Every structure is written in structure tokens, then in C-alpha cells.
GUVO-57537 format. One record per residue (C-alpha): x, y, z; residue number from 1; residue in one letter. Coordinates in Angstrom, 1 decimal. Layout:
BEGIN
X / Y / Z / NUM / a;
...
END
This chain:
BEGIN
-4.8 / -11.7 / -24.3 / 1 / m;
-1.2 / -11.3 / -25.6 / 2 / k;
0.5 / -8.6 / -23.6 / 3 / l;
3.8 / -7.0 / -24.5 / 4 / l;
5.6 / -5.3 / -21.6 / 5 / i;
8.0 / -2.6 / -22.8 / 6 / t;
10.4 / -1.2 / -20.2 / 7 / t;
13.8 / 0.3 / -19.8 / 8 / g;
14.9 / -1.9 / -17.0 / 9 / i;
13.9 / -5.3 / -15.7 / 10 / f;
14.9 / -7.9 / -13.1 / 11 / h;
17.6 / -8.6 / -11.9 / 12 / p;
18.4 / -4.9 / -12.2 / 13 / e;
17.4 / -2.6 / -9.2 / 14 / s;
14.9 / 0.1 / -9.5 / 15 / g;
11.2 / 0.6 / -9.1 / 16 / g;
9.9 / -0.5 / -12.5 / 17 / p;
12.1 / -3.6 / -12.5 / 18 / a;
11.0 / -4.8 / -9.1 / 19 / t;
7.3 / -3.9 / -9.8 / 20 / y;
7.2 / -5.9 / -13.0 / 21 / l;
9.0 / -8.9 / -11.6 / 22 / y;
6.4 / -9.3 / -8.9 / 23 / h;
3.4 / -8.3 / -11.0 / 24 / l;
3.8 / -10.4 / -14.1 / 25 / l;
3.1 / -13.8 / -12.6 / 26 / p;
-0.2 / -12.4 / -11.3 / 27 / h;
-1.1 / -11.0 / -14.7 / 28 / l;
-0.4 / -14.5 / -16.2 / 29 / q;
-2.7 / -15.9 / -13.6 / 30 / a;
-5.3 / -13.4 / -14.7 / 31 / s;
-5.2 / -14.7 / -18.3 / 32 / g;
-2.5 / -12.6 / -20.0 / 33 / f;
0.1 / -14.2 / -22.2 / 34 / d;
3.2 / -12.1 / -21.4 / 35 / v;
6.4 / -11.2 / -23.2 / 36 / q;
8.9 / -8.6 / -22.0 / 37 / v;
11.2 / -6.2 / -24.0 / 38 / l;
13.8 / -4.4 / -22.0 / 39 / t;
17.3 / -2.9 / -22.2 / 40 / y;
20.0 / -5.0 / -20.5 / 41 / g;
23.1 / -7.0 / -21.1 / 42 / d;
22.4 / -10.5 / -22.2 / 43 / l;
24.2 / -12.1 / -19.3 / 44 / d;
22.3 / -10.2 / -16.6 / 45 / e;
20.0 / -13.1 / -15.9 / 46 / g;
18.9 / -16.4 / -17.4 / 47 / d;
15.7 / -15.6 / -19.2 / 48 / t;
14.7 / -19.3 / -18.9 / 49 / h;
14.2 / -18.7 / -15.2 / 50 / n;
11.1 / -16.6 / -16.0 / 51 / y;
7.8 / -18.1 / -16.8 / 52 / p;
7.6 / -15.8 / -19.9 / 53 / y;
10.1 / -14.8 / -22.7 / 54 / p;
12.4 / -11.8 / -22.0 / 55 / v;
14.1 / -10.0 / -24.9 / 56 / t;
17.1 / -7.9 / -23.7 / 57 / r;
18.6 / -5.1 / -25.9 / 58 / i;
22.2 / -4.5 / -25.1 / 59 / p;
23.0 / -0.9 / -24.0 / 60 / r;
25.3 / -0.2 / -26.9 / 61 / s;
26.2 / 3.2 / -28.1 / 62 / a;
23.5 / 5.6 / -29.3 / 63 / m;
21.8 / 5.5 / -31.8 / 64 / p;
22.4 / 1.8 / -32.3 / 65 / l;
20.6 / 0.7 / -29.1 / 66 / r;
17.6 / 2.9 / -30.0 / 67 / l;
17.4 / 1.3 / -33.5 / 68 / f;
17.7 / -2.2 / -32.0 / 69 / n;
15.0 / -1.6 / -29.4 / 70 / y;
12.7 / -0.1 / -32.1 / 71 / y;
13.2 / -3.0 / -34.4 / 72 / s;
12.6 / -5.6 / -31.6 / 73 / a;
9.5 / -3.7 / -30.6 / 74 / a;
8.1 / -3.7 / -34.1 / 75 / a;
8.6 / -7.4 / -34.3 / 76 / r;
7.0 / -8.2 / -30.9 / 77 / l;
4.1 / -5.8 / -31.4 / 78 / m;
3.0 / -7.9 / -34.4 / 79 / r;
2.6 / -10.7 / -31.9 / 80 / w;
0.9 / -8.7 / -29.2 / 81 / a;
-2.8 / -7.8 / -28.7 / 82 / d;
-1.8 / -4.8 / -26.6 / 83 / m;
1.2 / -3.2 / -24.8 / 84 / m;
1.9 / -2.2 / -21.2 / 85 / y;
4.7 / 0.4 / -21.4 / 86 / t;
6.9 / 1.7 / -18.6 / 87 / h;
8.5 / 4.8 / -19.9 / 88 / s;
7.3 / 7.7 / -22.0 / 89 / a;
10.7 / 7.9 / -23.7 / 90 / l;
11.1 / 4.4 / -25.2 / 91 / l;
11.7 / 4.2 / -28.9 / 92 / p;
8.5 / 2.5 / -30.0 / 93 / l;
6.8 / 2.3 / -33.4 / 94 / p;
3.4 / 3.9 / -33.8 / 95 / p;
0.6 / 1.4 / -33.5 / 96 / t;
-3.2 / 1.2 / -33.6 / 97 / r;
-3.2 / -1.6 / -31.0 / 98 / k;
-4.2 / -0.7 / -27.4 / 99 / p;
-1.4 / 0.6 / -25.2 / 100 / q;
-1.5 / 1.4 / -21.5 / 101 / v;
1.5 / 3.4 / -20.2 / 102 / i;
2.5 / 3.6 / -16.6 / 103 / k;
4.0 / 7.0 / -15.5 / 104 / i;
5.9 / 7.1 / -12.2 / 105 / v;
7.7 / 10.4 / -12.7 / 106 / g;
8.9 / 12.9 / -15.3 / 107 / d;
11.8 / 11.3 / -17.2 / 108 / q;
12.2 / 14.4 / -19.3 / 109 / a;
13.0 / 16.4 / -16.1 / 110 / w;
15.3 / 13.6 / -14.8 / 111 / e;
17.2 / 13.3 / -18.0 / 112 / r;
17.6 / 17.1 / -18.4 / 113 / a;
18.9 / 17.4 / -14.8 / 114 / v;
21.3 / 14.4 / -15.0 / 115 / n;
22.8 / 15.6 / -18.3 / 116 / r;
22.9 / 19.2 / -17.0 / 117 / k;
20.8 / 20.6 / -19.8 / 118 / w;
19.0 / 22.5 / -17.1 / 119 / i;
20.3 / 23.7 / -13.7 / 120 / p;
20.2 / 20.9 / -11.1 / 121 / q;
18.2 / 23.2 / -8.8 / 122 / s;
15.3 / 23.4 / -11.3 / 123 / t;
12.1 / 22.6 / -9.5 / 124 / d;
10.1 / 19.9 / -11.2 / 125 / i;
6.8 / 21.7 / -10.8 / 126 / d;
8.3 / 24.8 / -12.4 / 127 / h;
9.7 / 22.6 / -15.2 / 128 / f;
6.2 / 21.6 / -16.1 / 129 / q;
5.1 / 25.1 / -17.1 / 130 / v;
8.4 / 26.9 / -17.8 / 131 / r;
9.6 / 27.1 / -21.4 / 132 / r;
13.1 / 26.2 / -22.3 / 133 / t;
15.3 / 27.1 / -25.3 / 134 / r;
17.4 / 23.9 / -25.1 / 135 / h;
16.4 / 21.8 / -28.1 / 136 / p;
16.9 / 18.4 / -26.5 / 137 / l;
14.7 / 19.4 / -23.5 / 138 / v;
12.0 / 20.6 / -25.8 / 139 / r;
12.3 / 17.3 / -27.7 / 140 / y;
11.9 / 15.3 / -24.4 / 141 / l;
8.9 / 17.2 / -23.4 / 142 / k;
7.2 / 16.7 / -26.8 / 143 / r;
8.0 / 13.0 / -26.7 / 144 / t;
6.5 / 12.3 / -23.3 / 145 / r;
3.5 / 14.4 / -24.2 / 146 / r;
3.0 / 12.5 / -27.5 / 147 / r;
3.3 / 9.1 / -25.6 / 148 / a;
0.5 / 9.9 / -23.1 / 149 / v;
-1.8 / 11.5 / -25.7 / 150 / v;
-1.5 / 8.5 / -28.0 / 151 / r;
-1.9 / 5.9 / -25.2 / 152 / a;
-5.3 / 4.2 / -24.8 / 153 / s;
-4.9 / 4.6 / -21.0 / 154 / g;
-2.4 / 5.8 / -18.4 / 155 / v;
-1.7 / 4.3 / -15.0 / 156 / i;
-0.2 / 6.6 / -12.3 / 157 / v;
0.6 / 5.7 / -8.6 / 158 / p;
-0.9 / 8.8 / -7.1 / 159 / g;
-2.9 / 12.0 / -7.5 / 160 / d;
0.1 / 14.2 / -7.8 / 161 / y;
1.2 / 12.4 / -10.9 / 162 / l;
-2.3 / 12.3 / -12.3 / 163 / k;
-2.4 / 16.1 / -12.3 / 164 / k;
1.0 / 16.2 / -13.9 / 165 / m;
0.2 / 13.8 / -16.7 / 166 / v;
-3.1 / 15.6 / -17.3 / 167 / n;
-1.1 / 18.8 / -17.7 / 168 / r;
1.0 / 17.0 / -20.4 / 169 / w;
-2.2 / 16.5 / -22.5 / 170 / g;
-3.8 / 13.1 / -21.4 / 171 / a;
-7.4 / 13.5 / -20.6 / 172 / s;
-8.4 / 12.9 / -17.0 / 173 / a;
-10.9 / 10.2 / -18.0 / 174 / s;
-8.0 / 8.0 / -19.3 / 175 / r;
-5.7 / 8.4 / -16.3 / 176 / i;
-6.2 / 5.8 / -13.6 / 177 / q;
-4.7 / 6.1 / -10.1 / 178 / v;
-3.5 / 2.8 / -8.8 / 179 / i;
-1.5 / 3.2 / -5.6 / 180 / y;
1.9 / 1.5 / -5.4 / 181 / n;
2.0 / -1.4 / -2.9 / 182 / a;
4.5 / -4.0 / -1.6 / 183 / l;
4.4 / -7.8 / -1.5 / 184 / p;
4.2 / -9.2 / 2.0 / 185 / e;
7.8 / -10.3 / 2.2 / 186 / d;
9.3 / -6.8 / 2.6 / 187 / h;
9.2 / -6.7 / 6.4 / 188 / t;
11.9 / -7.7 / 8.9 / 189 / s;
10.6 / -9.6 / 12.0 / 190 / p;
13.2 / -8.0 / 14.3 / 191 / l;
12.5 / -5.5 / 17.0 / 192 / s;
14.4 / -2.2 / 16.9 / 193 / r;
16.8 / -3.3 / 19.6 / 194 / a;
17.4 / -6.7 / 17.9 / 195 / e;
18.0 / -5.0 / 14.5 / 196 / a;
20.5 / -2.6 / 16.0 / 197 / r;
22.3 / -5.4 / 17.8 / 198 / a;
22.5 / -7.5 / 14.6 / 199 / r;
23.8 / -4.5 / 12.6 / 200 / l;
26.3 / -3.4 / 15.2 / 201 / g;
24.6 / 0.0 / 15.8 / 202 / l;
24.6 / 2.0 / 19.0 / 203 / h;
21.7 / 0.9 / 21.1 / 204 / a;
20.6 / 4.4 / 22.1 / 205 / e;
21.9 / 6.8 / 19.5 / 206 / r;
19.2 / 8.7 / 17.5 / 207 / p;
19.3 / 7.4 / 13.9 / 208 / i;
17.8 / 8.6 / 10.7 / 209 / v;
18.0 / 6.3 / 7.7 / 210 / l;
18.0 / 7.6 / 4.1 / 211 / c;
17.4 / 5.0 / 1.4 / 212 / v;
17.9 / 6.5 / -2.0 / 213 / a;
19.7 / 6.6 / -5.3 / 214 / r;
22.2 / 9.4 / -4.6 / 215 / l;
21.1 / 12.2 / -7.0 / 216 / t;
21.0 / 15.9 / -6.3 / 217 / p;
17.2 / 16.0 / -5.8 / 218 / w;
17.0 / 13.4 / -3.1 / 219 / k;
17.9 / 15.9 / -0.4 / 220 / g;
20.5 / 13.9 / 1.4 / 221 / v;
22.8 / 16.9 / 1.5 / 222 / d;
20.0 / 18.8 / 3.3 / 223 / d;
19.9 / 16.1 / 6.0 / 224 / f;
23.7 / 16.3 / 6.4 / 225 / i;
23.5 / 20.1 / 6.8 / 226 / l;
20.5 / 20.0 / 9.1 / 227 / a;
21.9 / 17.4 / 11.5 / 228 / m;
24.5 / 19.9 / 12.7 / 229 / r;
21.9 / 21.2 / 15.0 / 230 / d;
21.1 / 17.7 / 16.4 / 231 / v;
24.5 / 16.8 / 18.0 / 232 / p;
23.8 / 13.2 / 18.9 / 233 / d;
22.1 / 12.2 / 15.7 / 234 / m;
23.6 / 9.6 / 13.3 / 235 / h;
22.7 / 9.6 / 9.6 / 236 / l;
22.8 / 6.3 / 7.7 / 237 / i;
22.7 / 6.5 / 3.9 / 238 / v;
21.9 / 3.3 / 2.0 / 239 / a;
22.3 / 3.7 / -1.7 / 240 / g;
24.7 / 4.7 / -4.4 / 241 / d;
24.9 / 7.1 / -7.3 / 242 / g;
26.9 / 9.8 / -9.0 / 243 / e;
26.4 / 12.2 / -6.1 / 244 / f;
27.9 / 10.0 / -3.5 / 245 / r;
31.5 / 11.5 / -3.6 / 246 / g;
30.2 / 15.0 / -3.3 / 247 / a;
28.0 / 14.1 / -0.3 / 248 / l;
30.9 / 12.4 / 1.4 / 249 / e;
33.1 / 15.4 / 0.9 / 250 / q;
30.3 / 17.7 / 2.1 / 251 / f;
30.0 / 15.8 / 5.3 / 252 / a;
33.8 / 16.3 / 5.8 / 253 / v;
33.6 / 20.0 / 5.0 / 254 / d;
31.0 / 20.8 / 7.6 / 255 / i;
32.6 / 18.5 / 10.2 / 256 / d;
29.9 / 15.9 / 10.6 / 257 / v;
31.6 / 13.0 / 8.7 / 258 / a;
32.0 / 10.9 / 11.9 / 259 / e;
28.2 / 10.9 / 12.3 / 260 / r;
27.3 / 10.0 / 8.7 / 261 / v;
27.7 / 6.4 / 7.4 / 262 / s;
27.5 / 5.7 / 3.6 / 263 / f;
26.7 / 2.1 / 3.1 / 264 / l;
26.6 / 2.0 / -0.7 / 265 / g;
24.1 / -0.4 / -2.3 / 266 / r;
22.5 / -2.6 / 0.3 / 267 / v;
20.6 / -5.9 / -0.3 / 268 / p;
16.9 / -5.5 / 0.1 / 269 / r;
16.8 / -7.9 / 3.1 / 270 / e;
19.4 / -5.8 / 4.9 / 271 / q;
17.5 / -2.5 / 4.1 / 272 / v;
14.5 / -4.0 / 5.9 / 273 / a;
16.8 / -4.5 / 9.0 / 274 / q;
18.1 / -1.0 / 8.9 / 275 / y;
14.5 / 0.3 / 8.7 / 276 / m;
13.7 / -1.6 / 11.8 / 277 / k;
16.8 / -0.3 / 13.5 / 278 / a;
16.3 / 3.4 / 12.6 / 279 / a;
14.2 / 5.9 / 14.6 / 280 / d;
13.1 / 7.5 / 11.4 / 281 / y;
13.4 / 7.0 / 7.6 / 282 / v;
14.1 / 10.3 / 5.9 / 283 / g;
13.2 / 11.4 / 2.4 / 284 / l;
13.7 / 15.1 / 1.9 / 285 / y;
13.4 / 15.0 / -1.9 / 286 / s;
12.3 / 17.6 / -4.3 / 287 / g;
10.8 / 15.1 / -6.6 / 288 / y;
8.8 / 11.9 / -5.9 / 289 / e;
5.9 / 10.1 / -7.6 / 290 / g;
4.8 / 7.8 / -4.8 / 291 / l;
7.9 / 6.3 / -3.3 / 292 / p;
8.2 / 2.7 / -2.3 / 293 / h;
10.7 / 3.5 / 0.4 / 294 / v;
7.9 / 5.3 / 2.4 / 295 / l;
5.6 / 2.3 / 2.2 / 296 / l;
8.4 / 0.0 / 3.3 / 297 / e;
9.1 / 2.3 / 6.3 / 298 / s;
5.5 / 2.3 / 7.4 / 299 / l;
5.3 / -1.4 / 6.9 / 300 / r;
8.3 / -1.8 / 9.2 / 301 / a;
6.6 / 0.4 / 11.9 / 302 / g;
9.2 / 3.2 / 11.4 / 303 / t;
7.9 / 6.8 / 11.2 / 304 / p;
9.0 / 9.2 / 8.4 / 305 / i;
10.5 / 12.6 / 8.0 / 306 / i;
9.8 / 13.7 / 4.5 / 307 / a;
9.5 / 16.8 / 2.3 / 308 / s;
6.0 / 18.0 / 1.5 / 309 / n;
6.7 / 17.6 / -2.3 / 310 / k;
5.3 / 15.3 / -4.9 / 311 / g;
3.5 / 12.2 / -3.8 / 312 / g;
5.0 / 12.2 / -0.2 / 313 / n;
1.9 / 13.8 / 1.4 / 314 / p;
-0.2 / 11.0 / -0.1 / 315 / e;
1.7 / 8.6 / 2.2 / 316 / v;
2.8 / 10.7 / 5.2 / 317 / v;
0.2 / 12.2 / 7.4 / 318 / q;
1.8 / 15.1 / 9.3 / 319 / h;
2.0 / 14.5 / 13.1 / 320 / e;
0.3 / 11.1 / 12.6 / 321 / v;
2.7 / 8.7 / 11.1 / 322 / n;
5.6 / 11.1 / 10.5 / 323 / g;
6.6 / 14.7 / 9.9 / 324 / l;
6.1 / 16.6 / 6.6 / 325 / l;
8.6 / 19.4 / 6.2 / 326 / v;
8.5 / 22.4 / 3.8 / 327 / k;
10.8 / 21.6 / 0.9 / 328 / w;
14.0 / 23.5 / 0.2 / 329 / d;
14.2 / 24.9 / 3.7 / 330 / d;
17.1 / 23.5 / 5.7 / 331 / v;
16.1 / 25.5 / 8.8 / 332 / e;
12.6 / 23.9 / 8.7 / 333 / a;
14.3 / 20.5 / 8.3 / 334 / l;
16.6 / 21.2 / 11.3 / 335 / s;
13.6 / 22.2 / 13.4 / 336 / a;
11.7 / 19.0 / 12.4 / 337 / a;
14.7 / 16.9 / 13.4 / 338 / l;
14.7 / 18.5 / 16.8 / 339 / q;
11.0 / 17.9 / 17.2 / 340 / i;
11.4 / 14.3 / 16.0 / 341 / a;
13.9 / 13.5 / 18.8 / 342 / f;
11.9 / 15.1 / 21.7 / 343 / q;
11.1 / 12.5 / 24.4 / 344 / p;
8.4 / 10.0 / 23.4 / 345 / d;
7.8 / 11.7 / 20.0 / 346 / k;
9.2 / 8.8 / 18.0 / 347 / r;
7.0 / 6.3 / 19.9 / 348 / d;
4.0 / 8.4 / 19.4 / 349 / e;
4.4 / 8.5 / 15.7 / 350 / l;
5.5 / 4.9 / 15.4 / 351 / a;
2.3 / 3.8 / 17.1 / 352 / a;
0.4 / 5.2 / 14.1 / 353 / n;
2.3 / 3.8 / 11.2 / 354 / t;
-0.5 / 1.5 / 10.4 / 355 / h;
-2.9 / 4.3 / 9.8 / 356 / i;
-3.7 / 4.7 / 6.1 / 357 / g;
-1.5 / 1.8 / 5.1 / 358 / i;
-4.6 / -0.2 / 3.9 / 359 / e;
-4.7 / 2.1 / 0.8 / 360 / r;
-1.6 / 0.4 / -0.4 / 361 / f;
-2.8 / -3.2 / -0.5 / 362 / d;
-0.8 / -5.4 / -2.9 / 363 / y;
-3.7 / -7.6 / -3.9 / 364 / d;
-5.8 / -4.6 / -4.7 / 365 / r;
-3.0 / -3.1 / -6.8 / 366 / m;
-2.7 / -6.3 / -8.8 / 367 / v;
-6.4 / -6.7 / -9.3 / 368 / n;
-6.9 / -3.1 / -10.3 / 369 / d;
-4.0 / -3.2 / -12.8 / 370 / t;
-5.4 / -6.4 / -14.4 / 371 / a;
-8.8 / -4.8 / -14.6 / 372 / t;
-7.5 / -1.6 / -16.2 / 373 / v;
-5.4 / -3.5 / -18.8 / 374 / l;
-8.4 / -5.6 / -19.8 / 375 / k;
-10.7 / -2.6 / -20.0 / 376 / y;
-8.4 / -0.6 / -22.3 / 377 / f;
-7.3 / -3.7 / -24.2 / 378 / g;
-10.9 / -4.4 / -25.3 / 379 / t;
-12.0 / -0.9 / -26.2 / 380 / l;
END
């Protein structure tokens, strides 16, 4: 079966869809799919001949030229394909009668509206789903992602939270398949916590919380910075970059905790695994998540989690079992959770249970289930 992958980002770029597809596609080829990829990206980002399938990259030129170029390339490649596997509800794709499966890992309409300040940055994603807006571009984005999932033959989501969201957009529940995210086996550092701290030059005994995130307003890193004032010995390590970094660094200075916050910027994946081993906890106090890979990586590393109770986080974190779930948008609750987290023996108690439930996120199962769903909808 000829399968066209349409996506906004692809290897070697960072980001969930890029990493997911890079690891998944060889398995789909082994399952009998003939694969081609269409993505945005500069032509010199990677040598496409290194991939065992063709990759067409559309340069990120000015709008609307790049939309036109993507649309034109998609029209050409769709004539070749038997079906499509699409990784964004907002890609400029021609209408088609061929089978199409779309994977939804979040609400790009909400993300784009927040990033471009068409709505307040404090807008709750769950309220966004039901609240009407007068902004014409936001209304357009909502209509576009609704149309994409309604027209698709099938929809894959990584968790029940997103299944409910996509169902609300208009896709029937019978066409939405939950396939949990999973990690290939090579995402774990073999180091102990003490060895990882020594290698990274970190204090052997200092309480450490690690945040791994793209630095956007909804990731909640500012809430960790504010809450840590009540935990005097705690050190916060932030791995990641983004447009919000400068504001976060200044905020740490303003509230006099800058000496206890380290901003690492973008960190290689192998080193992120070492920091996860070194940390007491991985923190993710976000207001918006589908089913985050960072939580799976943390549990795989044996490091418990402090996370908000929003989005797909509760599908990974079991409160008082492998981590702590904290009411979202409540800095006092987060501060209290940090104080509980660093009580004597609490970290060891939670770390001992990080294996519980992790079997749901098996990589081979994810691959097999994805291939099965694609073949099912591709032959309807």
C-alpha cells in the first residue's frame, strides 16, 4: 500500500511528530507500506538520501507562497498514494476521496491563537473548546481543524483526553482510535542518580526538579519558579528553549531565586536522559498536554513526576503512586506539593513505583496498533 505522510515537521527537526515519524516509518515499511514524506523544512536540513524513503521538503518561505507550494506538492503526491497519514489538522491539503488517517496530538488552533496573541495567553484550552470567539482567524482555525477530522477516514489520538476533544470537534467516536504514545528502548541512561549528578557537575545532595519543555506560557515553568520560593534548598533545572525564555529568566531575578534556577537551553536527547537520572523529580505543570513523551521518559528513567492534573497528564501519572498530581493554576497547591515531595523518603517511595502502569506505553504495541489502524481504514 502506497502511504503518503503529510506533516509540518520532520527529522532532523526537534519536536514530537518529527521524532515519532522518524522512528515509526521503518516499521511501517516492514509492515508492507511503501512510504513517502511531505513536510515543511529547508532543503539543507538533512540529506534525504539517508532515509529509506523519499522526503519532499517545502521551504518555509513567506505566506501564502509556502501554503501554495505545499498544496501543489500534496496534490502531486496524492495521485501516487493509495492513502494518507496526516500529522496536523491545519495543513493545506487538497480534498481527496482516498482514505486518510489523521493523528491529533493537541489543538493547534488553540496553540496558534495563543502564540499569535489572537486570544489572551491565559485562555484555558478546555474553555476554548466551547467558548465562541469574534476573532475571524480563530474562527477559521476552528472550522479548519473540525473539517479535517470530519472528512478523515479515521483519527488516531494518544489518549482518552484527546479522544473526547476530537469527538467534540465533530469526529464520530467510532472513527477515533486511542493508541498510546511510547518510546523506543534507547531513551534510558544507564547511570545511577549519583553517577549522573557527578557526570553533570551537580550538587550531590541538593533537591532538584527538572523541567524539560519548549518554553511557552502554558508550560507552567513560571509557576515552578514562583512556588520554589517556599522550598529554600530546591534547585530548578530548565532544559529547553523558546520565546518565553527571556521573560522566565527575568522573573527568576525579580523574585530573587535566580541563583537556584539553571536555564540550559536546548539540550541533546542523550544529555536530557542523564539529567532525568540526576533529578529527584521531573516537573510538568502545564495547562495543556495531549500525552507528553517527557513523562514517559521520566518514568522509564525511574524518576517520579510532579505534574498538573490537566490534559493527558493523569493518564500517565498516578497520584501518590509514581508521582504527584497538582491542581492546575494554583501556585499554592504546587508549593505544597513541592514541600511534600521533599519530605524524608518520599522521593524513594514514589521512585520505587515508576514501573507501575508503564506497560501501557509499549513501543512494539504502538507500532503494531498503528499499522493495523492504517491498514483497516486504508481498505474500507
